[in-house]
DRENSE-536073 format. One record per residue (C-alpha): residue number from 1; residue in one letter; x, y, z. Coordinates in Angstrom, 2 decimals, padded with zeros to 5 digits. Each point is the difference from the previous one (the first is absolute). Example, Ala and Ser with C-alpha at 12.3 -4.5 7.8 and 13.67 -1.06 7.14 Angstrom:
<nodes>
num residuo c1 c2 c3
1 A 012.30 -004.50 007.80 .
2 S 001.37 003.44 -000.66 .
</nodes>
This chain:
<nodes>
num residuo c1 c2 c3
1 R -012.60 -023.14 -012.57 .
2 D 002.45 000.26 -002.91 .
3 V -001.11 003.10 -002.18 .
4 E 002.13 -000.29 -003.39 .
5 R 000.00 003.57 -000.87 .
6 S 001.52 001.16 003.32 .
7 R 003.72 -000.74 -000.69 .
8 G 001.91 002.98 001.85 .
9 L 002.73 -000.44 002.38 .
10 G -002.19 002.02 002.60 .
11 D -002.92 -002.42 -000.38 .
12 V 000.01 -001.61 003.25 .
13 Y -002.46 -002.49 001.27 .
14 K -000.81 -001.72 003.14 .
15 R -000.72 -003.86 -000.24 .
16 Q -002.17 -001.41 002.54 .
17 M 001.95 002.21 002.48 .
18 E 002.64 -002.12 000.03 .
19 S 002.60 001.19 -002.67 .
20 T 000.95 003.13 -001.94 .
21 Y 000.68 -000.31 -003.53 .
22 I 001.47 002.31 -002.46 .
23 K -002.32 -000.40 -003.04 .
24 K 003.09 000.23 -002.80 .
25 D 001.63 -003.01 001.14 .
26 S -002.32 -001.60 002.57 .
27 E 002.89 000.01 002.48 .
28 K -001.13 -001.26 003.28 .
29 F 001.18 001.79 003.07 .
30 P 000.13 -000.97 003.60 .
31 T -002.95 000.79 002.38 .
32 L -000.19 000.40 003.67 .
33 R -002.64 -001.86 002.22 .
34 T -000.50 001.19 003.46 .
35 T -001.58 -001.48 003.17 .
36 K -002.25 002.34 002.12 .
37 S 002.79 001.38 001.99 .
38 G 001.71 000.35 -003.25 .
39 S -002.56 002.70 -001.22 .
40 E 001.45 002.44 002.51 .
41 L 003.34 -000.01 -001.86 .
42 L 000.85 002.97 -002.62 .
43 F 000.10 -001.36 -003.57 .
44 G 000.54 001.53 -003.30 .
45 Q 000.71 -000.81 -003.58 .
46 I 001.58 002.39 -002.52 .
47 L -000.41 -000.46 -003.59 .
48 Y 002.66 001.74 -002.03 .
49 P -000.94 -000.15 -003.71 .
50 L 002.93 -000.38 -002.39 .
51 G 000.15 000.37 -003.82 .
52 P 001.67 -002.50 -002.17 .
53 D 003.20 002.23 -000.18 .
54 D 000.01 001.15 003.62 .
55 T 002.85 -001.22 002.40 .
56 K -001.32 -001.59 003.08 .
57 P 000.30 002.65 002.90 .
58 T 001.77 -000.34 003.18 .
59 I -002.09 -000.54 002.99 .
60 E 000.97 000.63 003.49 .
61 D -001.95 -001.04 002.96 .
62 Y -000.17 002.46 003.03 .
63 S -002.94 -001.59 001.86 .
64 T -000.65 000.06 003.76 .
65 K -002.35 -001.85 002.25 .
66 E -002.31 003.19 -000.19 .
67 L 000.54 001.05 -003.49 .
68 L 000.56 -001.56 -003.35 .
69 A 002.53 002.17 -001.92 .
70 A 001.68 -000.49 -003.51 .
71 K 002.30 001.80 -002.28 .
72 I -000.18 -000.87 -003.83 .
73 K 002.79 001.43 -002.12 .
74 T 000.51 000.21 -003.88 .
75 E 002.24 002.17 -002.00 .
76 E -002.76 002.48 -000.44 .
77 K -001.64 000.21 003.35 .
78 T -000.27 -001.04 003.57 .
79 D -003.52 -001.14 001.46 .
80 I -000.32 -000.09 003.75 .
81 F -003.10 -002.02 001.65 .
82 L -001.20 000.21 003.72 .
83 K -003.00 -001.98 001.46 .
84 S -000.64 000.62 003.59 .
85 F -002.00 -002.35 002.38 .
86 T -002.26 002.65 001.07 .
87 K -001.01 003.68 -000.71 .
88 K 002.82 001.40 001.92 .
89 Q 003.17 001.75 -000.73 .
90 S 002.54 -002.03 -001.78 .
91 S 003.30 000.82 -001.53 .
92 N 003.02 -001.63 -002.10 .
93 L 002.20 000.66 -002.76 .
94 D -000.50 003.82 000.62 .
95 L -003.88 -000.66 -000.90 .
96 S -002.62 000.88 002.90 .
97 L -003.73 -000.69 000.03 .
98 T -002.87 000.25 002.45 .
99 G -002.22 -002.64 -001.42 .
100 D 000.13 -003.43 -001.62 .
101 F 002.05 000.21 -003.11 .
102 A 002.34 002.24 -002.09 .
103 W 002.03 -000.18 -003.16 .
104 I 002.32 002.41 -001.79 .
105 S 001.77 000.04 -003.31 .
106 L 003.15 002.02 -000.20 .
107 V 001.65 001.20 -003.16 .
108 S 003.46 001.55 000.51 .
109 G -000.75 000.07 003.73 .
110 N -003.18 001.90 -000.34 .
111 V -003.55 -001.36 000.75 .
112 H -001.58 -000.39 -003.38 .
113 K -003.11 -001.84 001.10 .
114 A -001.53 -000.99 003.28 .
115 S -002.84 -001.83 001.43 .
116 G -001.59 -000.81 003.50 .
117 Q -002.88 -002.06 001.43 .
118 S -002.02 001.27 002.94 .
119 V 002.55 002.70 000.79 .
120 T 000.13 003.41 001.68 .
121 N 003.50 000.66 -000.96 .
122 V 002.83 -000.82 -002.29 .
123 T 003.49 001.17 000.29 .
124 Y 003.33 -000.69 -001.66 .
125 N 003.21 001.11 001.30 .
126 E -001.54 002.44 002.43 .
127 S -002.04 001.71 -002.99 .
128 P -003.67 -000.70 000.35 .
129 I -001.57 -001.20 -003.19 .
130 L -003.73 -000.10 001.14 .
131 E -001.74 000.93 003.04 .
132 S -003.70 -000.41 000.50 .
133 T -002.44 000.68 003.14 .
134 E -001.68 -003.28 -000.72 .
135 H 001.23 -003.31 -000.98 .
136 V 000.03 -000.33 -003.87 .
137 T 001.18 -002.20 -002.82 .
138 F 002.11 001.73 -002.67 .
139 A 002.28 -000.25 -002.74 .
140 I 002.09 002.90 -001.37 .
141 K 002.03 000.62 -003.14 .
142 L 002.12 003.07 000.14 .
143 D 000.53 001.66 -003.23 .
144 T -000.61 003.41 -002.10 .
145 V -003.93 -000.89 000.77 .
146 T 000.05 -001.72 003.16 .
147 E -002.61 -003.13 000.40 .
148 L -001.39 -000.61 003.38 .
149 G -002.50 -002.87 000.21 .
150 L -001.93 -000.01 003.33 .
151 S -002.35 -002.40 001.59 .
152 I -001.63 001.45 002.91 .
153 E -002.82 -000.74 002.50 .
154 N -000.44 003.34 001.68 .
155 P 000.91 003.34 -001.04 .
156 T 003.58 000.83 000.55 .
157 T 002.49 002.76 -000.21 .
158 I 003.01 -000.87 -002.16 .
159 T 003.22 001.46 000.14 .
160 L 002.79 -000.82 -002.56 .
161 H 003.60 001.23 -000.05 .
162 L 000.77 000.72 -003.86 .
163 T 003.14 001.15 -001.82 .
164 S -001.92 002.77 -001.99 .
165 K -002.68 002.72 000.38 .
166 T -003.39 -001.31 -000.22 .
167 T -002.41 001.97 -002.34 .
168 S -003.17 -002.06 000.03 .
169 I -001.61 -003.20 001.04 .
170 T -002.65 -001.90 -001.71 .
171 L -002.43 -002.76 000.52 .
172 N -002.06 -001.32 -002.55 .
173 G 000.72 003.13 -001.99 .
174 T -001.19 002.01 002.96 .
175 Q 002.32 002.63 001.63 .
176 V 000.86 -001.12 003.65 .
177 P 000.88 002.99 002.29 .
178 F 003.24 -000.03 001.82 .
179 Q 002.71 001.75 002.07 .
180 S 003.64 000.14 -000.92 .
181 S 003.13 001.18 001.74 .
182 D 003.68 -000.45 -000.66 .
183 R -000.87 -003.15 -002.05 .
184 I -002.41 -001.46 002.58 .
185 L -003.37 -000.81 -001.27 .
186 S -003.29 -000.50 001.87 .
187 F -003.40 -000.58 -000.99 .
188 Q -003.12 -001.69 001.24 .
189 A -000.92 -003.14 -001.69 .
190 S -003.71 -000.92 000.21 .
191 E -000.25 -002.88 -002.36 .
192 S 002.23 -002.99 -001.51 .
193 G 001.49 000.38 -003.41 .
194 T 003.13 001.19 -001.95 .
195 Y 001.02 003.71 000.75 .
196 F 002.36 001.79 -002.44 .
197 I 002.26 002.32 001.46 .
198 Q 001.78 002.70 -002.30 .
</nodes>
């Protein structure tokens, strides 16, 4: 399939489960085939988009037998990725999680964005970012208005540790009740969606 009108660098296609191509230049990348026993191995792939004038980042691999870990640094930010083999407590590069996967983006050493897959907590430098009573998948952008995208299977209590006082949380334009004390925010998430926190 070759759709002419899709031309961005982020357009990634799988071709017959053999190779990955970046549509812009159709550069072919190596692939991995495993035996049945190889399916028990931990494998991950990070696609890091670059603009035409972006400098190639520095990539450092900190992986272990039980954990994939990488640090990607540019002049503006540092990204840290962890991928665990099982839903357990894992830690590396000052990032820890209970779950499958976590990513944080640091600007001037402070967490600016974060995400997690099937996690109950993500912590950086011993400061919790998100805690949940159930496994959730999330993405958060910390800003004047914090955006928290949540995918949940069961209702859960979410606890966030923010740098500013919270005055409101909305989901689909509806106010969500919350408790806040000393910049620790807690609320009941009953459905998936994007929560706006001010």
